[in-house]
C-alpha positions in Angstrom: 144.6 -130.7 20.7 147.2 -131.0 17.4 149.6 -128.5 17.5 151.4 -127.7 14.1 154.8 -128.6 14.5 157.9 -126.8 12.1 161.0 -128.0 11.0 163.8 -126.0 11.1 164.4 -126.6 7.6 160.6 -125.2 6.8 162.0 -122.2 9.3 165.1 -121.3 7.4 162.8 -121.5 4.0 161.0 -119.2 5.6 163.0 -116.8 6.7 164.9 -116.6 3.2 161.5 -116.3 1.5 161.3 -112.8 3.7 160.4 -110.0 0.7 164.0 -107.4 0.3 162.2 -104.3 2.9 161.3 -107.3 6.1 165.4 -107.9 6.1 166.1 -103.7 5.7 163.8 -102.8 8.2 164.6 -105.6 10.2 168.7 -104.1 10.4 167.2 -100.7 10.9 169.1 -98.5 13.3 167.8 -96.5 15.8 168.9 -94.2 18.4 170.1 -95.9 21.4 169.8 -92.2 24.1 168.6 -89.2 23.2 171.9 -87.6 24.9 175.0 -88.2 22.2 173.5 -87.7 19.0 175.4 -87.8 16.0 174.7 -87.6 12.1 176.6 -89.6 9.5 177.9 -86.4 7.9 177.6 -88.1 3.6 174.7 -89.8 5.0 173.4 -88.1 8.0 171.7 -91.4 9.9 171.6 -90.5 14.0 173.1 -92.4 16.4 175.1 -92.3 19.2 178.9 -92.1 18.9 178.9 -95.3 21.0 176.4 -97.4 17.9 178.7 -95.4 14.9 182.2 -97.0 17.1 181.1 -99.9 17.4 178.7 -101.1 14.7 179.8 -98.0 11.3 177.4 -96.5 9.6 175.1 -98.6 7.4 175.0 -97.0 5.0 178.8 -96.1 4.3 181.3 -99.4 5.4 183.5 -97.4 3.6 184.0 -94.9 6.2 185.2 -97.2 8.4 184.2 -95.6 11.5 184.3 -99.4 13.7 186.1 -99.2 16.7 188.0 -96.1 16.4 187.0 -93.2 18.1 188.7 -90.3 15.1 187.4 -91.4 12.9 184.0 -91.8 14.3 185.4 -87.9 15.6 185.8 -86.8 11.5 182.9 -88.9 9.6 180.4 -87.5 12.4 179.0 -84.0 13.8 177.0 -83.0 16.8 175.5 -80.3 14.6 172.1 -81.0 12.8 168.9 -79.9 12.5 165.7 -82.0 13.1 164.5 -86.2 12.4 162.7 -87.9 10.4 162.7 -91.5 11.1 162.4 -93.7 7.4 160.9 -97.1 7.5 160.7 -97.8 3.7 162.8 -95.3 2.3 162.0 -97.3 -1.9 158.6 -95.4 -0.9 158.9 -92.5 1.5 158.8 -89.2 -0.1 160.3 -87.8 2.4 163.2 -90.1 2.1 162.7 -88.8 -1.3 163.3 -85.3 -0.7 165.3 -86.0 1.9 167.6 -88.1 -0.9 167.7 -91.2 1.1 166.0 -93.1 -0.4 168.9 -95.7 -1.8 169.8 -96.3 3.0 168.8 -98.2 5.0 165.6 -97.7 7.2 166.3 -94.9 10.2 166.7 -92.0 11.3 167.5 -89.6 10.0 168.2 -85.6 10.3 167.1 -83.3 7.8 170.1 -81.0 7.6 173.8 -81.6 8.7 176.2 -78.9 9.0 180.4 -79.9 9.0 182.8 -80.5 6.9 184.5 -83.1 6.3 188.6 -83.7 7.1 189.8 -83.3 2.7 191.6 -86.7 2.2 187.9 -88.0 3.3 186.4 -85.9 0.5 189.1 -86.7 -1.6 188.7 -89.8 -1.3 184.9 -90.1 -1.6 185.0 -88.2 -4.8 187.4 -90.7 -6.3 184.9 -93.2 -5.6 181.9 -90.6 -7.0 179.9 -90.8 -3.9 178.4 -87.2 -2.3 178.0 -86.5 0.6 174.9 -84.4 2.9 177.4 -82.3 4.9 177.4 -78.0 4.6 180.3 -76.2 5.9 179.0 -74.3 8.5 178.6 -70.2 7.9 180.6 -68.0 9.3 
């Protein structure tokens, strides 16, 4: 009986040839727990506060939530409704409906309630970015 042997070069070539969707899915973020979930106020991806502090937001790296509890609290909210797991954002009708079809795979909030601080809103406006959170009704 003979076994096929892969050289490191062959394996790295296979990894380089992986389709972009597979690479994106491998880097997808899912909530690590069901308690203490928060949604990014800009894109709506759902993770725990610890995940936002450790990894930041994959869709919004310019918000710089990594290693900053205050910034992570300012840019995320616990007030969201519904969840939708998106595996292939470019092909998913649900992702298009949620307007997350340009983002990475992950779990997204159906609607996000909250308001970004004014300086953050101004920074996003100057860069031409939109955000998903809506002010809470009075």
